[in-house]
N, C-alpha and C positions, 0 to 999 in steps of 0.2 A: 159278729165282730170280724174284721178283716185286718190286713197288714197296715192299712192307713191309721187304724185306731189303737195299735198295740203299744206305741211308745210311752203312753201315759199310764200303762198298767203296771202291776206289780212285777218286779224282777224276781224270778225263782232262782234259788241258790244252786250252785253246782252240786252240792250234796243231795238236793232233791232230785236232780237229773240223774245222778249216779245211781240212786236207788231204782229209778226206772230202767236205766241201761243194764243193770246187773241181771235183769231177766234174760238178756241175750249174751252179755259179756260177764261171766261170773268171776273173772279174775281182776276186776277193776279195784284199785285202791286209791282213795282220796287222802293224800298226805296233808297234814296241817289244815284241816277243813276250816275255812273262814279266816285263816291266819295269813301272815305276810308271805309264808312259803307254800301256800296252797298249790298243789299240782296233782295231776292224775297220772298214775302209772299202772303198769301191769304188775300185780302183786307177785312178789317172789322172784322177779326176773332182773338180771343184770346183763349188760352187754360189755364185752371186753375185746380188745384187739389181740391177735395171736401172741405178739411179743410180751403181752402182760398176763396171758392166761396162766402160765406156770406160777407166777407170783401170787395171783389171786387164789388159785387152788391151794397153794401152800398156806396162805393166810386164812382162808375160809373153809378149808377142807371139811371140817366136821359139820358145817352148816349147809354144804352143797348136796343136793339130791342127785343132779345129773348135769352134764355139760353137753350142749347141743351145738356142734359146729355149723356155721353158715358160710359155706364155701363161696357163694355168690358175692358176699360182702367181705370175705376174709375176716370174719368176726366169729365170736362164740357167744351163744346165749347160755347164761348160767341160771339154772333153776334151783332156788334155795329150798331147804326142807320146810315143811308146813309150819314148824314152830318159829321160823324166821321170815315168813312171807310178808308180814306187815312191817318189817324193819328194813325192807330193801333200800329205801331212800337213805336211811341213816347209815346202813352198811356201805352203800356206794359212796357217800360223803366221806366216811372214815377211810376207806381203802383208796378212794380216788385222790387223796392228797399225795399219794406216792405212785399210783398205777392208773393208766387210762381206763377206768371202768365207770359205768353210769347205770342208773335205773333205765328201764325201757318206758319212756314217756308216752302217754296216750295223747294223740292229737285229735282236735275237735273241729269239725267243719260246721259253721253257722249254728251253734247249739243253743244260744241264749234264749231261754224261755221268758217271754214278756207277756204276762197275761196267761190265763189257763183256759183251754188247753192248747192254744196256738203257740207256735214257736216262731221267732224270727228265722226265716228259712223255710217255713211251711208254705207251700205255694197256694195261692188263690187262683184257681183255674179261670181262664178268660177265653176259653174256646178250644175244644179238642176235636180234632178230626173234622167231621162235617157238622158237628153239633153247633147250633146257633148260640150266641152269647151276647151280652150287652156291650162287651168291649171288642173292638175290631182287632184282628190279628196284626202282628207286626209284619210289614212288607218283607218278603224274602230277600236276603242279600243277593246281589248279582253273582252269577256263577263265573267268577274270574279265576285265573291262575297267574300269579305274578312270575315274571321271568327277569332275572334269576329268582328262584324260589326263596321265600322268606318263611321259615318254619317256626311254628308256635306249638310247644308241647304242653298239653293240659293234663296234669296229674290229679285225678278226681275219682268219681264213682264209675266212670265208663263213658261210652258214647254210643247211643242208639242210632240206627239209620233213619232218622227224622228226614222228611223231604228236603230240608235245607242241606243235608249232608249226603243223602243216598246216592246221588249221581256224581259225586266228586271223586276223582281218581285216587285221592290220598286216603279215603276212608279205610280201606282194607290193606293198604300197602305194607303196614307193619303188623297186620293181624287185627282181628276184631276184638273189642272188649265191651260187649253190650251191657246195658244197665241191669243190675240185679234189683228187681222191683219188689219182691217179697222174699226176703232172706230168712225170715223166721217161720214162714208157713202159717202165720196167724192171718185172719181176714184183713184185707186191705193192703194198700201200698205202704211200704216203709217210708218214714218221714223225710229222709234225705235222698230217696230214690229219684232218679232223673236229674240230680244236681249237676253231673258232668255234662249231660246233654244241654242243659240250660247255660252253663258257663261257656261251652263251645259256641253256642249261638250268640252270646254276647261278643265274643271275639270276632266272629264272622260279620256281625252287623257293622263293625267299625274297621275291619281289615278283611274285606271280602275276598281278596286274592291270596290270602295267606294259606300255607299248607299246614294243616293241623296234624299233630301227632298226639295220640291219646294213650294213657297208661292208667289202669285202675289201681289206686292206692287207698281209696276211701270207701268204707262200707256203706251200705244203703241206710244205715242208722247215723252216718256222719262221724264215724270213729275210725281211727287208725293208730299206728304207733311208730316210734323211731325206726325200728327195723324195716317195717313195711315201706315207709316213705323213702328211706335210704335205698332199699332194694329197687324201688321204682325209678329213682333218680339214676342209679347205676345201670339199670336195664335200658333206659332211654339213651344214656350216653354211649353205651357199648353198641347198641343197634345203629345209632347214627354214625359211629366211627366205622363199623363194619361196612356200612353202605356209602361211606364217604359223603355223607350229607350233613353239613353243619346245622346245629341247632341255634336259632337266633334269639328266641324268647322262651322262657319257661313260666308256667302259671301254677302256683300252689295256693290252694284255697283253705287249707286246714293248718292248725298250729297248736302250740302248747305253751304253758307256763312251766317253770322249773323252780325247785325249792330255793336255789341260790340266785335265780334270775340271770343265769348264764346259759348260753345255747348248748343243747346236748352235743357233745363232741362228735358223735356220728354224723349228725346233720351238717355241722360246720365242715367236716372233712369232705363229704360228698358234694356239697354246694361249691366249695372252693375249686373243684375240678372243672366247673363250667366257666372257665375264665374268658371264653369268647362269646358267652351268651348273657343276656340280661334276665336275671331271675326276679320275677314279680310275685309278691305274696300278699294275701289278705292280712290286714292288721288285726283282725279279730273283732268279735262282737261283745266284749265284756265290759264296755263303758269304763275302761281303766287305762292309766298311763303305764301300767306295769308291762315290761317287755314281753312280747308274744313271738315265739320262735317257730320257724326261721325268719319271719318277717323283720325282726329287729336286728338281724345281722347287718353290718354296714354295707356289705356287698350285695344285699338284697334290697329291691325297691319295695318298700312297705306302703300299702294303699289303704287309706281310711275311706269311710262311706259318707256321702252327703245326701241331702234332699235335692230334688231337681232345682231348687232355688239357690243352692250353694251352701246352705247351712249344714254344719256337721251333724250327722245323725246321732241321736242320744245314745244309741247302743254301740256306736263305733269306738274302738280303742283309739288312743291318741297319745301324743307325747313327742319329745324331740327325735325319737327314732323313726317316726312316720315321715315318709318322703313325699307322698302325693295323696290326692283325694279325688274321687270321682263319684258320680251318682250311684248310690247303692240302695235307694229307697224306691219301691214300686217299679223295679226294673221288669220289663216284659221280654221274654225270649222263648226259644224253642223248648218243648217239653214232651215227655212221654208219660202216658198214663196207663195203668193196669186196668183192664176191663174185668168185670166179675167173671170168674171161671165157673164152668159147669162142674158137677161132682166127679165126672170122669176125665177131667183135664189133668194131665201130669204136671207136677210142679216145674216151673221154668218154661212152660209152653203156653202160658196163658196169653190171650189176645191182648195186643197193645194198640193204643190209639195215639196219634201224634197231633199236637196242637201247640198251645202256648200257655204260659203261666206268668203270674205276677209274683215276684219274690223280692225280699229285702235282706241285705247283709253285705259285709265287706267282701264276701265271696264273689259278689257280682260287680263290685267296684274294681277289684283287681284285674279281671279280664278286660275291662274297658281301657285301663291304662296299658295293659299288655298289648292290646290292639294298636294303641297309639305308638308304642315303641316299634311294633312290627311295621306300621305304615311309614315311620321315619326311617327305618332300616331300608325299606323299599325305595325311599326317596334318595338313598345314597349315603346316609349318615352312618358312621361307625358306631359300635355298641355304646361307648361312653357318651358320645354326643347325642345319640338317640335317647339314652336314659335321661340325660340332663334336660333335653328339650321336652320330653314327656312330663317331667316334673314341673317345668315352667308352665306348661299348658294346663296342668292339673294341680294347682297349688293347694296346700292344706289351709283351710279357713282358720282364721285366728280364733 
């Protein structure tokens, strides 16, 4: 079975996936499983702004185990006592009517399992390194640098020095964030490892002169949370400001649902600060019209996935909040693979090989549209006109 045959197979529920993920993330809580308010959160965690912290502590004092300040975000993470861990969503809803507090939502990148054991997002290798394969590699993007520069920030699992990137000056300018290929130490490569390298390759194939900025916010299992994404957004923005380099396009490939179908306030706050950039986000792979955040924010360009012939992919989220669509089925791009390590190889030093993979998901449609926005910015369009033109060129199928 490969990615081409998966769409007709059984959809595995989020509850089943959570049971698998709990082997690595023990604090996952699935709220309202299978119901209209289904969402995934960090059990027993709330996030609150400093101006509301005193009110929350007064209100929830007996239920709080500890308060953990997060200076980078000017936030506090509240850890509830064990007896209240599973009630964090209800507590946030109750207190949040009067104070800006919310649960810490878990974001998912390309997780939807369609058929067992493959997932939409699990790569089908089509040639790694010097190994021969039935599918020809994708031609390397030309090594261009646009002047003035057009920067595209990719917030994902990291970026490895694949031959497509290794000689480009921007690779290490903001520091390196290589892929974590085996985060749990168990045999084999983690399911979402290499995701960021793949996404960056999609951007370069369609905007070869763009300057890429990369920030790791997504784990090698395809999971993250509100605080991690917000911290990544703030770090990218502060670095750009310190270096006086504008950010033109941001690409986010993970997202979440919430119990009340409104955007987590922390994400809304951070994204609103990128008023001069076009933020592009994957619409999600849940085959639902339910809002997926942050993609469903009006100021974010939400991208659905299609087949190469233009048909909407069965796994793609959809709805009036989706702004554009691009090919997200059987996309081929740059990839890094973990080679089997010898017994005396230290973790994290295993040999890597570089080649290509075939992958499906809205995660790979979003960078295609982001590249279109970048190319339009390079042509001289301002952010609003570039966004509008990209949507016109990548319309959502009926």
